[in-house]
C-alpha positions in Angstrom: 13.0 26.5 7.5 13.4 23.3 9.4 9.7 23.1 10.2 8.9 23.6 6.5 11.3 20.9 5.5 9.8 18.5 8.0 6.3 19.3 6.7 7.4 18.5 3.2 8.9 15.3 4.5 5.6 14.4 6.1 3.8 14.9 2.8 6.3 12.7 1.0 5.8 10.0 3.7 2.1 10.4 3.3 2.3 10.0 -0.5 4.6 7.0 -0.2 2.1 5.4 2.3 -0.8 6.0 -0.2 1.2 4.3 -3.0 2.1 1.4 -0.7 -1.5 0.9 0.4 -2.7 1.0 -3.2 0.0 -1.0 -5.0 2.0 -2.7 -2.2 0.4 -6.1 -2.8 2.3 -6.3 -6.1 5.5 -6.5 -4.2 4.5 -9.6 -2.2 5.8 -12.2 -4.7 9.2 -10.8 -4.1 9.0 -10.4 -0.3 6.7 -13.0 1.2 6.7 -11.3 4.6 5.3 -8.0 3.1 1.6 -8.9 3.6 2.2 -8.7 7.3 2.8 -4.9 6.8 0.7 -4.3 3.7 -2.6 -5.8 4.9 -2.8 -3.7 8.1 -1.9 -0.6 6.0 -4.8 -1.5 3.6 -7.1 -1.8 6.6 -6.0 1.6 7.9 -6.4 3.2 4.5 -9.8 1.6 4.1 -10.9 2.8 7.6 -9.9 6.3 6.7 -11.7 6.3 3.4 -14.9 4.5 4.5 -15.4 6.4 7.7 -14.0 9.8 6.7 -11.3 9.8 9.5 -8.4 12.2 9.2 -5.0 10.6 8.8 -2.7 11.7 11.7 -0.1 12.8 9.2 -2.4 15.6 8.0 -2.6 17.5 11.3 1.1 16.9 11.8 1.9 18.5 8.5 -0.4 21.4 9.2 1.2 22.0 12.6 4.7 21.9 11.2 3.7 24.4 8.5 2.2 26.7 11.1 5.3 26.3 13.3 7.3 27.3 10.3 5.3 30.5 9.9 3.4 29.5 6.8 -0.2 30.5 6.1 -0.6 28.3 3.0 1.5 26.3 0.6 4.2 27.9 -1.4 5.0 27.0 -5.0 7.7 24.4 -4.4 7.9 21.0 -6.0 6.2 19.2 -3.1 3.5 21.9 -2.8 2.8 22.0 -6.5 2.9 18.3 -7.5 2.6 16.2 -4.4 0.0 18.0 -2.3 -2.7 17.9 -5.0 -2.4 14.1 -5.1 -2.5 13.7 -1.3 -5.2 16.3 -0.8 -7.3 16.6 -3.9 -9.4 19.7 -4.1 -12.6 17.9 -5.3 -12.5 15.1 -2.6 -16.0 14.6 -1.5 -17.5 12.0 0.9 -18.8 10.0 -2.1 -15.4 10.0 -3.8 -13.8 8.9 -0.5 -16.1 5.9 -0.4 -15.4 5.2 -4.1 -11.6 5.3 -3.4 -12.2 2.9 -0.5 -14.0 0.5 -2.8 -11.3 0.8 -5.4 -8.7 0.2 -2.8 -10.4 -3.1 -1.8 -11.0 -4.2 -5.4 -7.4 -3.6 -6.4 -5.8 -5.3 -3.4 -8.4 -8.1 -3.3 -7.6 -8.8 -7.0 -3.9 -8.7 -6.4 -4.0 -11.1 -3.4 -6.5 -13.4 -5.1 -4.1 -13.7 -8.0 -1.1 -14.2 -5.8 -2.9 -16.9 -3.7 -4.0 -18.7 -6.9 -0.5 -18.5 -8.3 1.1 -19.8 -5.1 -1.3 -22.7 -4.9 -0.6 -23.6 -8.5 3.2 -23.4 -8.0 2.8 -25.4 -4.7 0.9 -28.1 -6.6 3.6 -28.2 -9.3 6.3 -28.6 -6.7 4.3 -31.3 -4.9 3.8 -33.2 -8.1 7.4 -33.1 -9.1 8.5 -34.1 -5.6 6.0 -37.0 -5.6 7.2 -38.1 -9.0 10.8 -38.0 -7.9 10.0 -40.0 -4.7 8.3 -42.6 -6.8 11.2 -42.8 -9.2 13.6 -43.1 -6.3 11.6 -45.8 -4.7 11.4 -47.8 -8.0 15.2 -47.5 -8.4 15.9 -48.8 -5.0 13.5 -51.8 -5.5 14.9 -52.7 -8.9 
């Protein structure tokens, strides 16, 4: 029972990681330190997709399921709804590469927009600051 629960937890962590890799860039305006975690995760996800490597969470989950005496997946929530997202039945090498390209396009777009937005806001702060410094200098002269 414990091994099955741990296997289910591994699948949930796996799914959470996939969502983070795919959409985590959207959280970076809120937490400016997040790219330090997100970009390596995107690199890892891209590496897995482009080169067809197996994520270490997959053998861990399978080992835990075997340890728990399972031959296959039962019909629980995680098995029925989460596993097909993490392990699609029709996943081919071509679809893996397509997913890798999609991953790069989505995250590249997000970071490009964030970079552009931060540059625009930085310019706006700079201009306001410069304008305030000029006003302050003029007041002290006059």
